[in-house]
Backbone atoms as SQL, in Angstrom:
CREATE TABLE atoms (id INTEGER PRIMARY KEY, chain TEXT, resi INTEGER, resn TEXT, atom TEXT, x REAL, y REAL, z REAL);
INSERT INTO atoms VALUES
  (1, 'A', 1, 'MET', 'N', -177.947, 24.198, 211.058),
  (2, 'A', 1, 'MET', 'CA', -177.003, 25.269, 210.860),
  (3, 'A', 1, 'MET', 'C', -175.605, 24.808, 211.266),
  (4, 'A', 2, 'GLU', 'N', -174.636, 25.095, 210.429),
  (5, 'A', 2, 'GLU', 'CA', -173.263, 24.697, 210.686),
  (6, 'A', 2, 'GLU', 'C', -172.659, 25.539, 211.805),
  (7, 'A', 3, 'LYS', 'N', -171.927, 24.869, 212.689),
  (8, 'A', 3, 'LYS', 'CA', -171.270, 25.569, 213.796),
  (9, 'A', 3, 'LYS', 'C', -170.129, 26.427, 213.237),
  (10, 'A', 4, 'PRO', 'N', -170.021, 27.697, 213.669),
  (11, 'A', 4, 'PRO', 'CA', -168.942, 28.549, 213.148),
  (12, 'A', 4, 'PRO', 'C', -167.569, 28.038, 213.569),
  (13, 'A', 5, 'LYS', 'N', -166.596, 28.216, 212.689),
  (14, 'A', 5, 'LYS', 'CA', -165.225, 27.811, 212.980),
  (15, 'A', 5, 'LYS', 'C', -164.590, 28.839, 213.907),
  (16, 'A', 6, 'MET', 'N', -163.797, 28.359, 214.851),
  (17, 'A', 6, 'MET', 'CA', -163.165, 29.231, 215.832),
  (18, 'A', 6, 'MET', 'C', -162.144, 30.149, 215.161),
  (19, 'A', 7, 'GLY', 'N', -162.097, 31.389, 215.637),
  (20, 'A', 7, 'GLY', 'CA', -161.153, 32.353, 215.130),
  (21, 'A', 7, 'GLY', 'C', -161.556, 33.008, 213.820),
  (22, 'A', 8, 'ARG', 'N', -162.727, 32.646, 213.305),
  (23, 'A', 8, 'ARG', 'CA', -163.196, 33.197, 212.035),
  (24, 'A', 8, 'ARG', 'C', -164.124, 34.375, 212.275),
  (25, 'A', 9, 'MET', 'N', -164.115, 35.283, 211.309),
  (26, 'A', 9, 'MET', 'CA', -165.066, 36.387, 211.361),
  (27, 'A', 9, 'MET', 'C', -166.458, 35.832, 211.074),
  (28, 'A', 10, 'LEU', 'N', -167.386, 36.156, 211.945),
  (29, 'A', 10, 'LEU', 'CA', -168.736, 35.631, 211.875),
  (30, 'A', 10, 'LEU', 'C', -169.702, 36.651, 211.291),
  (31, 'A', 11, 'TRP', 'N', -169.495, 37.925, 211.571),
  (32, 'A', 11, 'TRP', 'CA', -170.459, 38.961, 211.241),
  (33, 'A', 11, 'TRP', 'C', -169.779, 40.314, 211.341),
  (34, 'A', 12, 'ALA', 'N', -170.396, 41.342, 210.812),
  (35, 'A', 12, 'ALA', 'CA', -169.933, 42.716, 210.989),
  (36, 'A', 12, 'ALA', 'C', -171.150, 43.591, 211.242),
  (37, 'A', 13, 'ASP', 'N', -171.058, 44.478, 212.206),
  (38, 'A', 13, 'ASP', 'CA', -172.123, 45.421, 212.551),
  (39, 'A', 13, 'ASP', 'C', -171.574, 46.831, 212.550),
  (40, 'A', 14, 'LEU', 'N', -172.450, 47.760, 212.241),
  (41, 'A', 14, 'LEU', 'CA', -172.157, 49.177, 212.368),
  (42, 'A', 14, 'LEU', 'C', -173.240, 49.761, 213.256),
  (43, 'A', 15, 'THR', 'N', -172.852, 50.409, 214.341),
  (44, 'A', 15, 'THR', 'CA', -173.805, 50.999, 215.273),
  (45, 'A', 15, 'THR', 'C', -173.655, 52.513, 215.221),
  (46, 'A', 16, 'VAL', 'N', -174.766, 53.192, 214.883),
  (47, 'A', 16, 'VAL', 'CA', -174.748, 54.639, 214.644),
  (48, 'A', 16, 'VAL', 'C', -176.005, 55.286, 215.223),
  (49, 'A', 17, 'ASP', 'N', -175.984, 56.611, 215.331),
  (50, 'A', 17, 'ASP', 'CA', -177.149, 57.321, 215.851),
  (51, 'A', 17, 'ASP', 'C', -178.372, 57.172, 214.939),
  (52, 'A', 18, 'ASN', 'N', -178.179, 57.202, 213.618),
  (53, 'A', 18, 'ASN', 'CA', -179.306, 57.140, 212.693),
  (54, 'A', 18, 'ASN', 'C', -179.147, 55.954, 211.747),
  (55, 'A', 19, 'ALA', 'N', -179.523, 54.768, 212.219),
  (56, 'A', 19, 'ALA', 'CA', -179.393, 53.551, 211.413),
  (57, 'A', 19, 'ALA', 'C', -180.313, 53.575, 210.195),
  (58, 'A', 20, 'ASP', 'N', -181.416, 54.318, 210.263),
  (59, 'A', 20, 'ASP', 'CA', -182.324, 54.401, 209.107),
  (60, 'A', 20, 'ASP', 'C', -181.581, 55.000, 207.911),
  (61, 'A', 21, 'ALA', 'N', -180.970, 56.156, 208.111),
  (62, 'A', 21, 'ALA', 'CA', -180.276, 56.848, 207.019),
  (63, 'A', 21, 'ALA', 'C', -179.013, 56.110, 206.595),
  (64, 'A', 22, 'VAL', 'N', -178.256, 55.605, 207.556),
  (65, 'A', 22, 'VAL', 'CA', -176.991, 54.946, 207.220),
  (66, 'A', 22, 'VAL', 'C', -177.237, 53.617, 206.505),
  (67, 'A', 23, 'SER', 'N', -178.283, 52.899, 206.877),
  (68, 'A', 23, 'SER', 'CA', -178.602, 51.658, 206.149),
  (69, 'A', 23, 'SER', 'C', -179.026, 51.972, 204.721),
  (70, 'A', 24, 'ASP', 'N', -179.747, 53.079, 204.510),
  (71, 'A', 24, 'ASP', 'CA', -180.085, 53.515, 203.145),
  (72, 'A', 24, 'ASP', 'C', -178.815, 53.845, 202.365),
  (73, 'A', 25, 'PHE', 'N', -177.858, 54.505, 203.019),
  (74, 'A', 25, 'PHE', 'CA', -176.578, 54.836, 202.391),
  (75, 'A', 25, 'PHE', 'C', -175.903, 53.575, 201.859),
  (76, 'A', 26, 'TYR', 'N', -175.769, 52.542, 202.730),
  (77, 'A', 26, 'TYR', 'CA', -175.087, 51.317, 202.310),
  (78, 'A', 26, 'TYR', 'C', -175.905, 50.520, 201.300),
  (79, 'A', 27, 'ALA', 'N', -177.215, 50.578, 201.387),
  (80, 'A', 27, 'ALA', 'CA', -178.046, 49.909, 200.385),
  (81, 'A', 27, 'ALA', 'C', -177.766, 50.490, 199.003),
  (82, 'A', 28, 'THR', 'N', -177.608, 51.795, 198.930),
  (83, 'A', 28, 'THR', 'CA', -177.339, 52.454, 197.646),
  (84, 'A', 28, 'THR', 'C', -175.885, 52.305, 197.222),
  (85, 'A', 29, 'VAL', 'N', -174.951, 52.603, 198.112),
  (86, 'A', 29, 'VAL', 'CA', -173.531, 52.627, 197.759),
  (87, 'A', 29, 'VAL', 'C', -172.974, 51.228, 197.483),
  (88, 'A', 30, 'VAL', 'N', -173.352, 50.256, 198.317),
  (89, 'A', 30, 'VAL', 'CA', -172.813, 48.909, 198.186),
  (90, 'A', 30, 'VAL', 'C', -173.736, 48.001, 197.373),
  (91, 'A', 31, 'GLY', 'N', -175.032, 48.305, 197.386),
  (92, 'A', 31, 'GLY', 'CA', -175.986, 47.472, 196.673),
  (93, 'A', 31, 'GLY', 'C', -176.631, 46.402, 197.538),
  (94, 'A', 32, 'TRP', 'N', -176.493, 46.523, 198.850),
  (95, 'A', 32, 'TRP', 'CA', -177.140, 45.568, 199.749),
  (96, 'A', 32, 'TRP', 'C', -178.628, 45.844, 199.827),
  (97, 'A', 33, 'GLU', 'N', -179.393, 44.806, 200.112),
  (98, 'A', 33, 'GLU', 'CA', -180.803, 44.967, 200.455),
  (99, 'A', 33, 'GLU', 'C', -180.864, 45.092, 201.971),
  (100, 'A', 34, 'LYS', 'N', -181.845, 45.825, 202.468),
  (101, 'A', 34, 'LYS', 'CA', -181.958, 45.939, 203.922),
  (102, 'A', 34, 'LYS', 'C', -183.292, 45.367, 204.376),
  (103, 'A', 35, 'GLN', 'N', -183.249, 44.752, 205.541),
  (104, 'A', 35, 'GLN', 'CA', -184.452, 44.179, 206.146),
  (105, 'A', 35, 'GLN', 'C', -184.504, 44.636, 207.588),
  (106, 'A', 36, 'GLY', 'N', -185.635, 45.209, 207.971),
  (107, 'A', 36, 'GLY', 'CA', -185.804, 45.657, 209.344),
  (108, 'A', 36, 'GLY', 'C', -185.826, 44.497, 210.320),
  (109, 'A', 37, 'LEU', 'N', -185.285, 44.727, 211.490),
  (110, 'A', 37, 'LEU', 'CA', -185.282, 43.761, 212.585),
  (111, 'A', 37, 'LEU', 'C', -185.840, 44.483, 213.799),
  (112, 'A', 38, 'ASP', 'N', -187.036, 44.091, 214.227),
  (113, 'A', 38, 'ASP', 'CA', -187.736, 44.777, 215.316),
  (114, 'A', 38, 'ASP', 'C', -186.954, 44.675, 216.618),
  (115, 'A', 39, 'MET', 'N', -186.659, 45.832, 217.180),
  (116, 'A', 39, 'MET', 'CA', -185.923, 45.907, 218.432),
  (117, 'A', 39, 'MET', 'C', -186.808, 46.416, 219.574),
  (118, 'A', 40, 'GLY', 'N', -188.120, 46.333, 219.376),
  (119, 'A', 40, 'GLY', 'CA', -189.051, 46.784, 220.405),
  (120, 'A', 40, 'GLY', 'C', -189.270, 48.279, 220.355),
  (121, 'A', 41, 'GLY', 'N', -189.893, 48.757, 219.302),
  (122, 'A', 41, 'GLY', 'CA', -190.177, 50.177, 219.176),
  (123, 'A', 41, 'GLY', 'C', -189.402, 50.859, 218.061),
  (124, 'A', 42, 'TYR', 'N', -188.410, 50.191, 217.529),
  (125, 'A', 42, 'TYR', 'CA', -187.644, 50.708, 216.390),
  (126, 'A', 42, 'TYR', 'C', -187.004, 49.524, 215.688),
  (127, 'A', 43, 'ASP', 'N', -186.533, 49.760, 214.466),
  (128, 'A', 43, 'ASP', 'CA', -185.862, 48.711, 213.697),
  (129, 'A', 43, 'ASP', 'C', -184.368, 48.963, 213.603),
  (130, 'A', 44, 'ASP', 'N', -183.589, 47.899, 213.809),
  (131, 'A', 44, 'ASP', 'CA', -182.217, 47.841, 213.329),
  (132, 'A', 44, 'ASP', 'C', -182.312, 47.122, 211.986),
  (133, 'A', 45, 'TYR', 'N', -181.197, 46.990, 211.269),
  (134, 'A', 45, 'TYR', 'CA', -181.276, 46.460, 209.915),
  (135, 'A', 45, 'TYR', 'C', -180.264, 45.351, 209.662),
  (136, 'A', 46, 'VAL', 'N', -180.748, 44.276, 209.045),
  (137, 'A', 46, 'VAL', 'CA', -179.898, 43.227, 208.516),
  (138, 'A', 46, 'VAL', 'C', -179.655, 43.591, 207.056),
  (139, 'A', 47, 'MET', 'N', -178.392, 43.698, 206.700),
  (140, 'A', 47, 'MET', 'CA', -178.033, 44.031, 205.328),
  (141, 'A', 47, 'MET', 'C', -177.742, 42.720, 204.608),
  (142, 'A', 48, 'LYS', 'N', -178.404, 42.546, 203.456),
  (143, 'A', 48, 'LYS', 'CA', -178.349, 41.270, 202.755),
  (144, 'A', 48, 'LYS', 'C', -177.712, 41.409, 201.382),
  (145, 'A', 49, 'GLU', 'N', -177.011, 40.357, 201.000),
  (146, 'A', 49, 'GLU', 'CA', -176.474, 40.263, 199.656),
  (147, 'A', 49, 'GLU', 'C', -177.655, 40.164, 198.693),
  (148, 'A', 50, 'THR', 'N', -177.630, 40.917, 197.630),
  (149, 'A', 50, 'THR', 'CA', -178.761, 40.997, 196.717),
  (150, 'A', 50, 'THR', 'C', -179.068, 39.665, 196.040),
  (151, 'A', 51, 'GLU', 'N', -178.060, 39.004, 195.503),
  (152, 'A', 51, 'GLU', 'CA', -178.297, 37.776, 194.740),
  (153, 'A', 51, 'GLU', 'C', -178.806, 36.630, 195.594),
  (154, 'A', 52, 'SER', 'N', -178.160, 36.367, 196.724),
  (155, 'A', 52, 'SER', 'CA', -178.525, 35.208, 197.545),
  (156, 'A', 52, 'SER', 'C', -179.556, 35.527, 198.611),
  (157, 'A', 53, 'GLY', 'N', -179.679, 36.808, 198.993),
  (158, 'A', 53, 'GLY', 'CA', -180.555, 37.174, 200.099),
  (159, 'A', 53, 'GLY', 'C', -179.956, 36.857, 201.455),
  (160, 'A', 54, 'GLU', 'N', -178.692, 36.429, 201.467),
  (161, 'A', 54, 'GLU', 'CA', -178.012, 36.071, 202.712),
  (162, 'A', 54, 'GLU', 'C', -177.690, 37.320, 203.525),
  (163, 'A', 55, 'GLY', 'N', -178.027, 37.294, 204.819),
  (164, 'A', 55, 'GLY', 'CA', -177.659, 38.378, 205.720),
  (165, 'A', 55, 'GLY', 'C', -176.168, 38.364, 205.949),
  (166, 'A', 56, 'ILE', 'N', -175.507, 39.514, 205.712),
  (167, 'A', 56, 'ILE', 'CA', -174.054, 39.541, 205.827),
  (168, 'A', 56, 'ILE', 'C', -173.540, 40.595, 206.799),
  (169, 'A', 57, 'SER', 'N', -174.410, 41.520, 207.200),
  (170, 'A', 57, 'SER', 'CA', -173.982, 42.532, 208.163),
  (171, 'A', 57, 'SER', 'C', -175.209, 43.189, 208.777),
  (172, 'A', 58, 'GLY', 'N', -174.968, 44.037, 209.760),
  (173, 'A', 58, 'GLY', 'CA', -176.059, 44.759, 210.398),
  (174, 'A', 58, 'GLY', 'C', -175.729, 46.226, 210.533),
  (175, 'A', 59, 'VAL', 'N', -176.774, 47.044, 210.476),
  (176, 'A', 59, 'VAL', 'CA', -176.649, 48.466, 210.798),
  (177, 'A', 59, 'VAL', 'C', -177.637, 48.721, 211.925),
  (178, 'A', 60, 'CYS', 'N', -177.112, 49.149, 213.074),
  (179, 'A', 60, 'CYS', 'CA', -177.896, 49.232, 214.301),
  (180, 'A', 60, 'CYS', 'C', -177.909, 50.651, 214.854),
  (181, 'A', 61, 'HIS', 'N', -178.990, 50.952, 215.578),
  (182, 'A', 61, 'HIS', 'CA', -179.082, 52.229, 216.284),
  (183, 'A', 61, 'HIS', 'C', -178.259, 52.174, 217.569),
  (184, 'A', 62, 'ALA', 'N', -177.616, 53.261, 217.910),
  (185, 'A', 62, 'ALA', 'CA', -176.851, 53.373, 219.155),
  (186, 'A', 62, 'ALA', 'C', -177.826, 53.711, 220.289),
  (187, 'A', 63, 'ARG', 'N', -178.614, 52.709, 220.667),
  (188, 'A', 63, 'ARG', 'CA', -179.618, 52.872, 221.727),
  (189, 'A', 63, 'ARG', 'C', -179.515, 51.721, 222.708),
  (190, 'A', 64, 'GLY', 'N', -180.028, 51.935, 223.895),
  (191, 'A', 64, 'GLY', 'CA', -180.085, 50.868, 224.900),
  (192, 'A', 64, 'GLY', 'C', -178.723, 50.245, 225.129),
  (193, 'A', 65, 'ALA', 'N', -178.666, 48.912, 225.036),
  (194, 'A', 65, 'ALA', 'CA', -177.415, 48.184, 225.277),
  (195, 'A', 65, 'ALA', 'C', -176.347, 48.531, 224.240),
  (196, 'A', 66, 'ASN', 'N', -176.746, 49.100, 223.115),
  (197, 'A', 66, 'ASN', 'CA', -175.781, 49.484, 222.071),
  (198, 'A', 66, 'ASN', 'C', -175.312, 50.932, 222.183),
  (199, 'A', 67, 'SER', 'N', -175.731, 51.648, 223.209),
  (200, 'A', 67, 'SER', 'CA', -175.412, 53.077, 223.295),
  (201, 'A', 67, 'SER', 'C', -173.917, 53.354, 223.505),
  (202, 'A', 68, 'ASN', 'N', -173.163, 52.367, 223.987),
  (203, 'A', 68, 'ASN', 'CA', -171.730, 52.584, 224.234),
  (204, 'A', 68, 'ASN', 'C', -170.844, 52.026, 223.122),
  (205, 'A', 69, 'ILE', 'N', -171.431, 51.598, 222.017),
  (206, 'A', 69, 'ILE', 'CA', -170.658, 51.024, 220.916),
  (207, 'A', 69, 'ILE', 'C', -170.229, 52.138, 219.963),
  (208, 'A', 70, 'PRO', 'N', -168.948, 52.183, 219.619),
  (209, 'A', 70, 'PRO', 'CA', -168.466, 53.268, 218.748),
  (210, 'A', 70, 'PRO', 'C', -169.000, 53.132, 217.321),
  (211, 'A', 71, 'PRO', 'N', -169.116, 54.242, 216.588),
  (212, 'A', 71, 'PRO', 'CA', -169.630, 54.218, 215.222),
  (213, 'A', 71, 'PRO', 'C', -168.557, 53.795, 214.217),
  (214, 'A', 72, 'GLN', 'N', -168.223, 52.515, 214.249),
  (215, 'A', 72, 'GLN', 'CA', -167.270, 51.956, 213.295),
  (216, 'A', 72, 'GLN', 'C', -167.722, 50.533, 213.000),
  (217, 'A', 73, 'TRP', 'N', -167.294, 49.983, 211.865),
  (218, 'A', 73, 'TRP', 'CA', -167.627, 48.601, 211.557),
  (219, 'A', 73, 'TRP', 'C', -166.937, 47.702, 212.563),
  (220, 'A', 74, 'LEU', 'N', -167.698, 46.865, 213.242),
  (221, 'A', 74, 'LEU', 'CA', -167.163, 45.930, 214.230),
  (222, 'A', 74, 'LEU', 'C', -167.210, 44.518, 213.673),
  (223, 'A', 75, 'LEU', 'N', -166.094, 43.826, 213.775),
  (224, 'A', 75, 'LEU', 'CA', -166.033, 42.424, 213.387),
  (225, 'A', 75, 'LEU', 'C', -166.446, 41.567, 214.576),
  (226, 'A', 76, 'TYR', 'N', -167.213, 40.534, 214.302),
  (227, 'A', 76, 'TYR', 'CA', -167.577, 39.541, 215.307),
  (228, 'A', 76, 'TYR', 'C', -166.733, 38.306, 215.018),
  (229, 'A', 77, 'VAL', 'N', -165.948, 37.863, 216.006),
  (230, 'A', 77, 'VAL', 'CA', -165.038, 36.739, 215.825),
  (231, 'A', 77, 'VAL', 'C', -165.365, 35.679, 216.869),
  (232, 'A', 78, 'THR', 'N', -165.435, 34.417, 216.432),
  (233, 'A', 78, 'THR', 'CA', -165.745, 33.315, 217.340),
  (234, 'A', 78, 'THR', 'C', -164.485, 32.879, 218.092),
  (235, 'A', 79, 'VAL', 'N', -164.671, 32.592, 219.372),
  (236, 'A', 79, 'VAL', 'CA', -163.595, 32.081, 220.219),
  (237, 'A', 79, 'VAL', 'C', -164.094, 30.834, 220.937),
  (238, 'A', 80, 'PRO', 'N', -163.207, 29.892, 221.257),
  (239, 'A', 80, 'PRO', 'CA', -163.649, 28.651, 221.889),
  (240, 'A', 80, 'PRO', 'C', -164.149, 28.822, 223.320),
  (241, 'A', 81, 'ASP', 'N', -163.640, 29.816, 224.045),
  (242, 'A', 81, 'ASP', 'CA', -164.023, 30.027, 225.443),
  (243, 'A', 81, 'ASP', 'C', -164.059, 31.535, 225.688),
  (244, 'A', 82, 'LEU', 'N', -165.257, 32.112, 225.632),
  (245, 'A', 82, 'LEU', 'CA', -165.396, 33.557, 225.743),
  (246, 'A', 82, 'LEU', 'C', -164.847, 34.078, 227.071),
  (247, 'A', 83, 'ASP', 'N', -165.153, 33.410, 228.164),
  (248, 'A', 83, 'ASP', 'CA', -164.668, 33.873, 229.465),
  (249, 'A', 83, 'ASP', 'C', -163.136, 33.904, 229.514),
  (250, 'A', 84, 'LYS', 'N', -162.492, 32.880, 228.982),
  (251, 'A', 84, 'LYS', 'CA', -161.024, 32.826, 228.959),
  (252, 'A', 84, 'LYS', 'C', -160.472, 33.939, 228.074),
  (253, 'A', 85, 'SER', 'N', -161.101, 34.166, 226.917),
  (254, 'A', 85, 'SER', 'CA', -160.631, 35.232, 226.025),
  (255, 'A', 85, 'SER', 'C', -160.789, 36.598, 226.675),
  (256, 'A', 86, 'LEU', 'N', -161.877, 36.818, 227.403),
  (257, 'A', 86, 'LEU', 'CA', -162.079, 38.089, 228.094),
  (258, 'A', 86, 'LEU', 'C', -161.047, 38.274, 229.211),
  (259, 'A', 87, 'GLU', 'N', -160.765, 37.201, 229.927),
  (260, 'A', 87, 'GLU', 'CA', -159.739, 37.241, 230.978),
  (261, 'A', 87, 'GLU', 'C', -158.377, 37.590, 230.361),
  (262, 'A', 88, 'ASP', 'N', -158.029, 36.942, 229.256),
  (263, 'A', 88, 'ASP', 'CA', -156.763, 37.216, 228.577),
  (264, 'A', 88, 'ASP', 'C', -156.716, 38.654, 228.058),
  (265, 'A', 89, 'CYS', 'N', -157.826, 39.135, 227.535),
  (266, 'A', 89, 'CYS', 'CA', -157.912, 40.510, 227.043),
  (267, 'A', 89, 'CYS', 'C', -157.522, 41.485, 228.155),
  (268, 'A', 90, 'LEU', 'N', -158.102, 41.315, 229.330),
  (269, 'A', 90, 'LEU', 'CA', -157.824, 42.205, 230.449),
  (270, 'A', 90, 'LEU', 'C', -156.373, 42.086, 230.923),
  (271, 'A', 91, 'LYS', 'N', -155.865, 40.851, 230.983),
  (272, 'A', 91, 'LYS', 'CA', -154.483, 40.631, 231.416),
  (273, 'A', 91, 'LYS', 'C', -153.485, 41.292, 230.484),
  (274, 'A', 92, 'LEU', 'N', -153.829, 41.364, 229.198),
  (275, 'A', 92, 'LEU', 'CA', -152.896, 41.876, 228.196),
  (276, 'A', 92, 'LEU', 'C', -153.111, 43.357, 227.881),
  (277, 'A', 93, 'GLY', 'N', -153.881, 44.047, 228.748),
  (278, 'A', 93, 'GLY', 'CA', -154.038, 45.490, 228.600),
  (279, 'A', 93, 'GLY', 'C', -155.238, 45.946, 227.804),
  (280, 'A', 94, 'GLY', 'N', -156.102, 45.003, 227.440),
  (281, 'A', 94, 'GLY', 'CA', -157.330, 45.372, 226.739),
  (282, 'A', 94, 'GLY', 'C', -158.437, 45.715, 227.719),
  (283, 'A', 95, 'LYS', 'N', -159.603, 46.055, 227.186),
  (284, 'A', 95, 'LYS', 'CA', -160.758, 46.407, 228.014),
  (285, 'A', 95, 'LYS', 'C', -161.999, 45.673, 227.521),
  (286, 'A', 96, 'MET', 'N', -162.891, 45.378, 228.454),
  (287, 'A', 96, 'MET', 'CA', -164.236, 44.935, 228.116),
  (288, 'A', 96, 'MET', 'C', -165.100, 46.192, 228.087),
  (289, 'A', 97, 'ILE', 'N', -165.851, 46.368, 227.025),
  (290, 'A', 97, 'ILE', 'CA', -166.734, 47.516, 226.906),
  (291, 'A', 97, 'ILE', 'C', -168.157, 46.998, 227.119),
  (292, 'A', 98, 'GLY', 'N', -168.706, 47.249, 228.288),
  (293, 'A', 98, 'GLY', 'CA', -170.023, 46.708, 228.625),
  (294, 'A', 98, 'GLY', 'C', -169.909, 45.281, 229.121),
  (295, 'A', 99, 'ASP', 'N', -171.058, 44.641, 229.248),
  (296, 'A', 99, 'ASP', 'CA', -171.138, 43.276, 229.764),
  (297, 'A', 99, 'ASP', 'C', -171.311, 42.281, 228.638),
  (298, 'A', 100, 'LYS', 'N', -171.149, 40.990, 228.969),
  (299, 'A', 100, 'LYS', 'CA', -171.489, 39.930, 228.010),
  (300, 'A', 100, 'LYS', 'C', -172.990, 39.993, 227.766),
  (301, 'A', 101, 'ARG', 'N', -173.392, 39.685, 226.524),
  (302, 'A', 101, 'ARG', 'CA', -174.812, 39.681, 226.165),
  (303, 'A', 101, 'ARG', 'C', -175.157, 38.402, 225.420),
  (304, 'A', 102, 'LYS', 'N', -176.431, 38.055, 225.457),
  (305, 'A', 102, 'LYS', 'CA', -176.926, 36.872, 224.755),
  (306, 'A', 102, 'LYS', 'C', -176.967, 37.135, 223.259),
  (307, 'A', 103, 'MET', 'N', -176.613, 36.127, 222.488),
  (308, 'A', 103, 'MET', 'CA', -176.675, 36.158, 221.035),
  (309, 'A', 103, 'MET', 'C', -177.520, 34.957, 220.619),
  (310, 'A', 104, 'GLY', 'N', -178.813, 35.172, 220.464),
  (311, 'A', 104, 'GLY', 'CA', -179.686, 34.055, 220.145),
  (312, 'A', 104, 'GLY', 'C', -179.752, 33.078, 221.303),
  (313, 'A', 105, 'PRO', 'N', -180.226, 31.867, 221.042),
  (314, 'A', 105, 'PRO', 'CA', -180.423, 30.906, 222.130),
  (315, 'A', 105, 'PRO', 'C', -179.149, 30.213, 222.600),
  (316, 'A', 106, 'ASN', 'N', -178.078, 30.249, 221.807),
  (317, 'A', 106, 'ASN', 'CA', -176.922, 29.409, 222.129),
  (318, 'A', 106, 'ASN', 'C', -175.593, 30.137, 222.285),
  (319, 'A', 107, 'GLY', 'N', -175.589, 31.436, 222.318),
  (320, 'A', 107, 'GLY', 'CA', -174.294, 32.091, 222.370),
  (321, 'A', 107, 'GLY', 'C', -174.294, 33.381, 223.170),
  (322, 'A', 108, 'THR', 'N', -173.099, 33.864, 223.425),
  (323, 'A', 108, 'THR', 'CA', -172.905, 35.143, 224.090),
  (324, 'A', 108, 'THR', 'C', -171.813, 35.904, 223.343),
  (325, 'A', 109, 'TYR', 'N', -171.777, 37.209, 223.557),
  (326, 'A', 109, 'TYR', 'CA', -170.752, 38.023, 222.929),
  (327, 'A', 109, 'TYR', 'C', -170.436, 39.209, 223.817),
  (328, 'A', 110, 'CYS', 'N', -169.281, 39.811, 223.568),
  (329, 'A', 110, 'CYS', 'CA', -168.853, 40.954, 224.353),
  (330, 'A', 110, 'CYS', 'C', -167.927, 41.819, 223.514),
  (331, 'A', 111, 'LEU', 'N', -168.084, 43.131, 223.644),
  (332, 'A', 111, 'LEU', 'CA', -167.231, 44.084, 222.953),
  (333, 'A', 111, 'LEU', 'C', -165.947, 44.271, 223.748),
  (334, 'A', 112, 'ILE', 'N', -164.814, 44.176, 223.043),
  (335, 'A', 112, 'ILE', 'CA', -163.524, 44.444, 223.674),
  (336, 'A', 112, 'ILE', 'C', -162.826, 45.584, 222.934),
  (337, 'A', 113, 'GLN', 'N', -161.854, 46.161, 223.612),
  (338, 'A', 113, 'GLN', 'CA', -160.970, 47.144, 222.993),
  (339, 'A', 113, 'GLN', 'C', -159.547, 46.677, 223.255),
  (340, 'A', 114, 'ASP', 'N', -158.754, 46.587, 222.197),
  (341, 'A', 114, 'ASP', 'CA', -157.372, 46.130, 222.369),
  (342, 'A', 114, 'ASP', 'C', -156.497, 47.276, 222.880),
  (343, 'A', 115, 'PRO', 'N', -155.245, 47.005, 223.268),
  (344, 'A', 115, 'PRO', 'CA', -154.388, 48.056, 223.807),
  (345, 'A', 115, 'PRO', 'C', -154.125, 49.220, 222.848),
  (346, 'A', 116, 'ALA', 'N', -154.303, 48.998, 221.544),
  (347, 'A', 116, 'ALA', 'CA', -154.097, 50.067, 220.565),
  (348, 'A', 116, 'ALA', 'C', -155.346, 50.929, 220.370),
  (349, 'A', 117, 'GLY', 'N', -156.474, 50.493, 220.958),
  (350, 'A', 117, 'GLY', 'CA', -157.707, 51.258, 220.857),
  (351, 'A', 117, 'GLY', 'C', -158.722, 50.714, 219.865),
  (352, 'A', 118, 'ALA', 'N', -158.383, 49.633, 219.146),
  (353, 'A', 118, 'ALA', 'CA', -159.315, 49.041, 218.180),
  (354, 'A', 118, 'ALA', 'C', -160.350, 48.177, 218.909),
  (355, 'A', 119, 'TYR', 'N', -161.534, 48.080, 218.315),
  (356, 'A', 119, 'TYR', 'CA', -162.645, 47.339, 218.895),
  (357, 'A', 119, 'TYR', 'C', -162.918, 46.055, 218.120),
  (358, 'A', 120, 'MET', 'N', -163.465, 45.042, 218.833),
  (359, 'A', 120, 'MET', 'CA', -163.894, 43.791, 218.224),
  (360, 'A', 120, 'MET', 'C', -164.932, 43.150, 219.130),
  (361, 'A', 121, 'MET', 'N', -165.898, 42.460, 218.530),
  (362, 'A', 121, 'MET', 'CA', -166.839, 41.650, 219.294),
  (363, 'A', 121, 'MET', 'C', -166.309, 40.232, 219.341),
  (364, 'A', 122, 'LEU', 'N', -166.192, 39.667, 220.533),
  (365, 'A', 122, 'LEU', 'CA', -165.840, 38.270, 220.688),
  (366, 'A', 122, 'LEU', 'C', -167.109, 37.484, 220.944),
  (367, 'A', 123, 'CYS', 'N', -167.264, 36.349, 220.268),
  (368, 'A', 123, 'CYS', 'CA', -168.469, 35.523, 220.368),
  (369, 'A', 123, 'CYS', 'C', -168.105, 34.131, 220.854),
  (370, 'A', 124, 'GLY', 'N', -168.896, 33.614, 221.778),
  (371, 'A', 124, 'GLY', 'CA', -168.683, 32.260, 222.280),
  (372, 'A', 124, 'GLY', 'C', -170.003, 31.589, 222.565),
  (373, 'A', 125, 'GLU', 'N', -169.912, 30.345, 222.970),
  (374, 'A', 125, 'GLU', 'CA', -171.120, 29.567, 223.274),
  (375, 'A', 125, 'GLU', 'C', -171.587, 29.842, 224.676);
């Protein structure tokens, strides 16, 4: 797997109370295919491009560690040093929303809010 380029959008997620219905909405409106992803008692969804089958976004339930994520499309952006970016975020008037979390075997991510109130997931190694 190719290493993501720094500063690039890596993924987009939408976290909502009813991911079952909202994933059906996007499957119909946009034409994505949806695939369940077992979260231990319920499914979140990987939304896939129809032609290639490539996963391009997620629709997740606002449960557990995701309960504090706002119901808006969140961009995941790669940064070279997550801890440094989080430190800079706080220094410049932003906020960390929740704690850093594991992203697969090799990465971590954290939700931030900028001084204007917009949200973004920062991803690092």
